[in-house]
N, C-alpha and C positions, 0 to 999 in steps of 0.2 A: 651314264649319271644315275638312272632309276636303279641300275644293278648295284650301285654304290648306297643308295639310299635304303634299299631292301637289306643289304648286307649290315650295314650300321643300325638300322632300325632293329633288325632282329638282335644283334649283340647286345644294344642298349635298352631298347625298347621294351623286348619281351621280357628280360628279367626284371624290370621295373613293374610291368603289369603282373607277373606272378607274384611278386614282393607284396603289392599293394592289396591284389585278391585275396591271397592264399596265406599271409603272413603279416596281417595288418598290426598286431600288437608291436612287432619289431621288424616292419618293413625296411628299414634302413640297413639295419645289420644283415638281412636277408638278401638284400640288393647288393650290398657291398660284398658280402660271402660270394654269391653269384658272379659278379664282375670279376672275381680273381680269376675265373676261366680265363681271362685275356692273357694270363701269363703264359700259356702254352704257345702263344705266339713267339717266345722267345727262341724256340727251336728254327725260326726264320734265319737266325743270325747264323744258322751251319751252312745255309744254301748260298750258293754264288750263281747269279746275283741275289743279294738278300731279299729283295722286292721285285718280282715280276708280275705284272698285272694280270698277264695272261696265263699265268700258272695256276693250275686246281692243288691247293695243299692238302686235301685229303689223299692219304696214303703217299703222298711226296716227304713230308716232314715227318721225323720222328714220333713227335706228341700228337700228330695229327693221324698216325697210321691206324689200321683196322684193330690191331692188337690193343692200341692205346685207348681205343673207342669203346673196345669191350671192357676194359677197365673203368673208363668213365661210367658206362651202363650200369656196372656192378656197384659202384659208387651210389646209385639211387636206391639201392636195398635197405643199408642201414640207415635209421634216421639221423644218426650223428654226423653223416658224411653226404647226405641228401641234397643240400642246398650247394655244396661245391660240386656234386655229380651233375646237377642240373644246371650249372653254370657252365660246366664243360661240355655238355650235350647241347646245349644250346649255342655255344660258341661253334660246335662242328656243324650245327644245322644252319649257321649262319654263314659258314664258310662252304657249305654244299652250295650256296646261291652263285658263287663266283665259279663253280665246276659245271653249271647247267644241269645240274641234279635235282633241283626243285621244280 
């Protein structure tokens, strides 16, 4: 239960904190863009079973692969893609909580 709290706390709480602290004038827009990082979980639909509570998503699902993570990190560089990249990187950080990597 604590692991789920940490996982979802990072997924939703960390983007909110970053949006409020660093994007005060348009924090709602910033938060929504970062939350779009959740869409990479659509790759779970390719797995069988779709959900396995004991499975580590990192490098198992295509959008959670090391190659994809490298792209997400590159998205942090240009200002135009920074919020999306931040949301994706936060998503990956949250998923590492399920893998015992944190």
